[in-house]
C-alpha positions in Angstrom: 19.8 23.3 9.8 16.6 21.8 11.2 14.5 24.2 13.2 13.3 22.7 16.4 10.9 23.8 19.0 12.8 24.8 22.2 13.0 22.2 24.9 11.1 19.0 25.3 7.4 18.6 24.5 5.1 16.5 26.5 4.9 12.8 25.5 1.3 13.0 24.5 1.9 16.0 22.2 4.9 14.3 20.6 2.8 11.1 20.0 0.0 13.2 18.5 2.5 14.9 16.1 3.9 11.6 15.0 0.4 10.1 14.5 -0.4 13.0 12.2 2.8 12.4 10.2 1.9 8.7 9.9 -1.6 9.6 8.7 -0.2 12.0 6.2 2.1 9.4 4.8 -0.4 6.6 4.7 -3.3 8.5 3.2 -2.0 11.5 1.2 1.6 10.7 0.2 0.8 7.7 -2.2 -1.3 10.1 -4.3 1.2 13.0 -4.1 4.6 11.3 -4.2 5.2 11.9 -7.9 4.7 15.7 -7.2 6.6 15.7 -3.9 9.8 17.1 -5.3 10.7 19.5 -8.1 11.5 17.5 -11.2 12.5 18.9 -14.6 12.9 16.6 -17.6 15.5 19.0 -19.0 17.9 17.9 -16.3 18.3 14.4 -17.9 18.1 15.8 -21.4 20.9 18.2 -20.7 23.3 16.0 -18.8 26.9 16.5 -20.0 29.4 13.7 -20.8 31.5 13.3 -17.7 35.2 12.4 -17.4 35.1 8.6 -16.8 38.0 8.9 -14.5 35.7 10.6 -11.9 33.7 7.4 -11.4 34.7 3.9 -10.3 32.3 1.1 -10.9 32.4 -1.3 -7.9 31.0 -4.8 -8.0 30.4 -7.8 -5.8 30.2 -11.3 -7.3 30.3 -14.8 -6.0 33.7 -16.5 -6.8 32.3 -18.4 -9.7 30.8 -15.5 -11.6 32.7 -14.8 -14.7 32.5 -11.0 -14.7 34.8 -8.4 -16.4 37.7 -7.1 -14.3 36.1 -4.5 -12.0 37.3 -3.5 -8.5 35.4 -5.5 -5.9 33.5 -4.1 -3.0 35.9 -5.0 -0.2 38.9 -3.6 -2.0 37.2 -0.4 -3.2 35.5 0.5 0.0 38.5 -0.4 2.2 40.7 1.9 0.0 38.1 4.7 0.4 38.2 4.4 4.2 42.0 4.4 4.2 42.2 7.6 2.3 39.9 9.5 4.6 41.5 12.5 6.2 38.7 14.4 8.0 35.3 12.8 7.9 33.4 9.7 6.9 29.6 9.7 6.7 27.5 6.5 6.5 23.8 6.6 5.8 22.9 3.0 5.2 20.7 0.0 6.2 23.3 -1.5 8.5 27.0 -2.3 8.9 27.1 -6.0 10.0 29.9 -7.4 12.1 30.6 -10.1 9.6 31.0 -7.8 6.6 34.8 -8.0 6.3 37.5 -7.7 9.0 39.6 -5.7 6.5 36.8 -3.2 5.9 36.0 -2.9 9.6 39.7 -2.4 10.4 39.8 0.5 7.9 36.9 2.2 9.8 38.5 1.6 13.1 41.9 2.9 11.9 40.3 6.0 10.5 38.7 6.6 13.9 42.1 6.1 15.6 43.8 8.7 13.4 41.2 11.3 14.3 38.8 11.0 11.3 35.3 12.0 12.4 32.7 9.4 11.6 28.9 9.7 11.5 26.7 6.7 11.3 23.0 7.0 10.4 21.5 3.5 10.3 18.1 1.9 10.0 16.5 1.2 13.3 16.0 -2.5 12.8 17.1 -5.6 14.7 19.4 -5.5 17.7 22.0 -7.7 16.0 22.3 -5.2 13.2 22.9 -2.4 15.7 25.7 -4.1 17.7 28.7 -3.0 15.7 27.6 0.6 15.4 27.0 0.8 19.2 30.4 -0.7 19.8 32.2 1.8 17.5 30.3 4.7 19.1 31.2 3.5 22.6 34.9 2.9 21.9 35.8 5.9 19.7 35.0 9.5 20.8 34.9 10.7 17.2 32.1 8.2 16.2 28.6 9.7 16.3 25.6 7.5 15.9 21.9 7.9 15.3 19.2 5.4 14.2 16.1 6.2 12.1 12.9 4.2 12.1 10.9 5.2 9.0 8.1 2.8 9.8 6.8 5.6 12.1 6.1 7.6 9.0 4.3 4.9 7.0 2.7 2.6 9.7 3.4 -0.2 7.2 7.1 -0.5 6.1 10.0 1.5 5.1 13.6 1.9 6.2 16.9 3.6 5.6 17.7 1.6 2.5 20.3 3.7 0.8 23.9 2.6 1.0 25.7 5.9 1.1 29.2 6.8 2.1 30.6 10.3 1.9 34.4 10.8 2.4 35.9 14.2 3.0 33.1 16.0 1.1 34.6 14.7 -2.1 34.0 11.0 -2.6 30.5 9.5 -2.6 29.4 5.9 -2.7 26.0 5.2 -4.4 24.4 1.9 -5.2 22.8 -1.2 -3.7 25.7 -2.9 -1.9 24.9 -3.7 1.7 27.8 -3.7 4.2 27.6 -7.4 5.0 29.3 -10.6 4.1 26.6 -11.3 1.5 27.0 -7.8 0.1 30.7 -8.1 -0.2 31.2 -11.7 -1.2 28.1 -13.6 -2.3 25.7 -11.3 -4.2 25.8 -9.6 -7.6 26.1 -6.0 -6.4 26.6 -2.8 -8.4 27.8 0.5 -6.9 29.8 3.6 -8.0 32.3 5.8 -6.2 32.0 9.4 -7.5 34.8 11.9 -7.2 32.9 15.2 -7.4 32.5 17.8 -4.7 29.2 19.1 -5.9 27.6 15.7 -5.9 29.1 15.0 -2.5 27.6 18.3 -1.3 24.2 17.3 -2.6 24.3 13.8 -1.0 25.4 15.4 2.2 22.2 17.6 2.2 20.2 14.4 2.0 22.1 13.0 5.0 21.9 16.2 7.0 18.1 16.4 6.7 17.8 12.8 7.8 20.4 13.2 10.6 18.6 16.3 12.0 15.2 14.7 12.0 16.6 11.6 13.6 18.1 13.8 16.3 14.8 15.6 16.9 12.9 12.3 17.1 15.4 11.0 19.6 15.0 14.1 21.7 11.2 13.9 21.4 11.1 17.3 19.7 8.7 17.8 16.8 10.8 18.4 13.7 10.1 21.5 11.6 12.1 21.6 8.4 13.2 24.6 6.3 14.1 22.9 3.0 16.1 25.9 1.8 18.8 24.8 4.2 19.0 21.5 2.3 19.1 22.9 -1.2 21.5 21.1 -3.6 24.0 22.6 -6.0 24.1 22.1 -9.8 26.1 19.0 -10.7 27.0 16.9 -13.7 25.6 13.9 -11.7 21.8 13.9 -11.1 20.9 12.8 -7.6 17.5 11.0 -7.3 15.8 10.2 -4.0 12.9 8.5 -2.4 11.7 9.2 1.1 8.4 9.6 3.0 6.8 13.0 3.6 9.0 15.3 5.7 12.2 13.6 4.5 11.2 14.3 0.8 13.3 17.3 -0.3 11.4 19.4 -2.9 14.7 20.4 -4.5 15.8 16.9 -5.4 14.3 14.7 -8.2 12.1 11.9 -7.0 12.7 8.3 -8.0 9.2 7.7 -9.3 9.0 10.2 -12.1 12.7 10.3 -12.9 13.2 6.6 -13.5 10.1 6.5 -15.7 11.3 9.5 -17.7 14.8 7.9 -18.1 13.1 5.0 -19.9 10.8 7.4 -21.7 13.9 9.2 -23.1 15.4 5.9 -24.5 15.8 5.9 -28.3 17.7 2.6 -28.9 18.3 0.4 -25.9 17.5 -0.2 -22.2 19.3 -2.8 -20.1 18.0 -2.9 -16.6 19.2 -5.1 -13.7 16.9 -5.1 -10.7 16.5 -7.2 -7.6 12.8 -6.6 -6.9 10.5 -5.6 -9.8 6.8 -4.8 -9.6 4.4 -2.8 -11.7 4.3 0.0 -9.2 5.2 3.6 -10.1 4.7 3.7 -13.9 7.9 2.0 -14.7 6.1 -0.8 -16.6 4.3 1.7 -18.7 7.5 3.5 -19.6 9.3 0.2 -20.5 6.3 -1.0 -22.6 6.1 2.3 -24.5 9.9 2.1 -25.1 9.7 -1.4 -26.5 6.6 -0.6 -28.6 8.5 2.2 -30.3 11.4 -0.2 -31.2 13.7 0.2 -28.3 15.7 -2.9 -27.4 14.6 -3.6 -23.8 16.3 -6.2 -21.7 15.4 -6.7 -18.0 17.3 -9.0 -15.7 15.7 -9.8 -12.3 16.6 -11.8 -9.2 14.8 -15.2 -9.5 14.0 -15.5 -5.8 11.6 -12.6 -6.1 9.4 -14.9 -8.2 9.9 -18.2 -6.5 9.7 -17.1 -2.9 6.3 -17.9 -1.5 6.3 -15.0 0.9 3.2 -12.9 0.3 5.4 -9.8 0.2 6.7 -11.1 -3.2 3.3 -11.4 -4.8 3.6 -8.0 -6.4 6.9 -9.1 -7.9 5.3 -12.3 -9.3 2.5 -10.3 -10.8 4.9 -7.9 -12.4 7.2 -10.6 -13.8 4.2 -12.5 -15.1 3.0 -9.4 -16.9 6.4 -8.9 -18.5 6.4 -12.5 -19.7 2.9 -12.4 -21.0 3.7 -9.2 -22.9 6.7 -10.8 -24.6 9.4 -8.8 -23.0 13.0 -10.0 -23.1 13.1 -10.6 -19.4 15.4 -13.0 -17.5 15.6 -14.4 -14.0 19.1 -14.8 -12.5 19.5 -17.5 -9.8 22.8 -17.0 -7.9 21.7 -19.2 -5.0 23.7 -22.3 -6.1 26.9 -20.2 -6.4 29.2 -18.8 -3.8 30.8 -19.9 -0.5 27.5 -20.1 1.4 25.1 -22.4 -0.4 21.7 -21.1 -1.3 22.3 -17.5 -0.1 23.6 -15.3 -2.9 21.3 -13.2 -4.9 21.2 -10.7 -7.8 20.9 -7.6 -5.7 21.9 -5.0 -8.3 19.8 -1.9 -9.1 21.3 -0.4 -12.3 20.5 0.5 -15.9 22.2 1.6 -19.1 20.2 3.7 -21.6 21.2 4.1 -25.2 24.8 3.0 -24.3 25.5 6.4 -22.7 23.2 7.1 -19.8 23.9 5.2 -16.6 21.7 4.8 -13.5 22.9 3.2 -10.3 20.9 3.2 -7.1 19.5 1.5 -4.1 15.7 1.4 -4.8 13.7 -1.6 -5.9 10.7 -1.0 -8.2 8.2 -1.3 -5.4 5.9 0.8 -3.2 8.4 0.7 -0.4 11.3 1.6 -2.7 9.5 4.6 -4.2 7.4 5.9 -1.3 8.3 4.7 2.1 12.1 4.1 2.3 15.1 6.4 2.2 16.7 5.6 -1.2 19.4 7.3 -3.2 20.6 6.9 -6.8 22.5 8.7 -9.5 22.1 9.3 -13.2 25.0 10.4 -15.3 26.2 10.4 -18.9 29.3 8.5 -20.0 29.7 6.2 -23.0 32.9 4.7 -21.5 31.3 3.8 -18.2 28.1 2.7 -19.9 30.2 0.3 -22.0 31.9 -1.0 -18.9 28.6 -1.6 -17.2 27.1 -3.3 -20.3 30.0 -5.7 -20.2 29.0 -6.7 -16.7 25.3 -7.0 -17.7 26.0 -9.1 -20.7 28.3 -11.4 -18.7 25.4 -11.9 -16.3 23.0 -12.5 -19.2 25.2 -15.2 -20.7 25.7 -17.0 -17.4 24.0 -20.5 -17.4 22.1 -19.6 -14.2 20.5 -16.7 -15.9 17.5 -18.0 -17.8 14.7 -16.7 -20.0 12.0 -15.9 -17.4 9.3 -17.9 -19.1 11.5 -21.0 -19.0 12.5 -20.4 -15.5 8.9 -20.0 -14.3 7.7 -23.0 -16.2 10.4 -25.3 -14.9 11.1 -24.0 -11.4 14.6 -25.3 -11.5 16.5 -26.6 -8.5 20.3 -27.3 -8.4 22.5 -29.7 -6.6 26.3 -29.1 -6.4 29.2 -31.4 -6.0 32.9 -31.6 -6.7 34.0 -33.5 -9.8 35.5 -36.8 -8.6 37.9 -36.9 -11.6 39.2 -33.4 -11.0 38.6 -31.8 -7.6 39.1 -28.4 -9.1 35.9 -28.6 -11.1 32.4 -28.0 -9.7 29.4 -29.8 -11.1 25.8 -28.6 -10.8 22.9 -30.7 -11.8 19.8 -28.8 -12.9 16.5 -30.4 -12.2 13.1 -29.3 -13.6 10.2 -29.5 -11.2 7.9 -29.7 -14.2 9.4 -32.9 -15.4 10.9 -34.0 -12.1 14.1 -34.9 -14.1 17.6 -33.6 -14.4 17.8 -31.8 -17.7 21.3 -30.3 -17.7 24.7 -30.5 -16.2 26.7 -27.4 -15.6 30.5 -27.7 -15.1 32.5 -24.8 -13.6 36.3 -24.6 -13.9 37.9 -22.3 -11.4 41.1 -22.3 -13.4 39.6 -20.3 -16.2 36.4 -19.1 -14.4 34.2 -20.6 -17.2 31.1 -22.6 -17.3 30.1 -25.4 -19.7 26.5 -26.5 -19.9 25.5 -30.0 -21.2 21.8 -30.2 -22.0 20.0 -33.6 -21.5 17.1 -34.7 -23.7 14.1 -34.6 -21.6 11.4 -37.1 -22.7 
């Protein structure tokens, strides 16, 4: 439980406390983050092989993506809501009104049958708050709080994890946003873990954030006793990122843990990531792994390179460095696919190490992902689930819209899409190189067998 000073404090005193927290985060935290939580390398080294039946891999793909048969986000998360008997906890970026009527009906039906629901969401745009406010207003069992982490960094940061905890047993971890894009357009990867100890540990993350959010709303200076948020031993390693007061010293931090996961690799690393930069020592660990003979493959969302927004400059720098160092790095462009043109993206944040260690989480490799945002991930050991995830990764790698990064950067491809006049079931994409200003390939997709064929043109 969070210790609070009794009663309300004067506004000036509250603002002074918050200003000190902001200063601590902006000045001290970047240097201390790697030491901000207890971390023991032996935790990863001693992970035990889990029963694969305890974990469900959940994916989102656009309709055209030829991915192995894995349960999709709408189906999996709806079924999870439907089985709730006592409580559903959300700690996530948002739940948008357009996510899925089926999914929203499951939440509403749970509330109607007396399931207690807690919503802890990022304090962002008004439109992204609307659904949560409506649920809170309509159902007495729905409790709601918002958390603005920008107050702790004075730059950026948000509740970026995508956590669901059901009945203190089932836990959702991953990068899937609860939105139309997250359910139907993107490449997303998440897991549902059936484990009471891991659910307990994730609940401790939620409870700390929930209590601080409540104190902030009441204008009470939060004072935290971390012993009240201590996790249990578990076969599933919980990793977190969070600014200052939210950073639990008993939970492994993202920054050193992800690096050590790559440091521990002996044979192979396959890493899918939305936003990749050089921040946090990940590059050094990947390079050291490759230099000692580890097969390293990195698959990154293409838009993080091509988007001219200055916020993506760190990603461009990081990708350029990987290319220049000769890494097997690929850029995946999902924008031409899906129901909504030019919207889908490779939003996954997952990795497989040595075909047995699995990581799935919410954090991008960035300063925001490692320092300023609330992030959550899991690492576990399972050869069966690693093989399942590798099937997904390799299907992505072999997709014609996933290209060697050097080629993708040099050509800056654009795509036009149309129905095949001879067969309305087929979809044709023409790929144009900005370097030559010519169409250099035609890609034909057949919905009947969910397969692509690519026809390369000779570019003179």
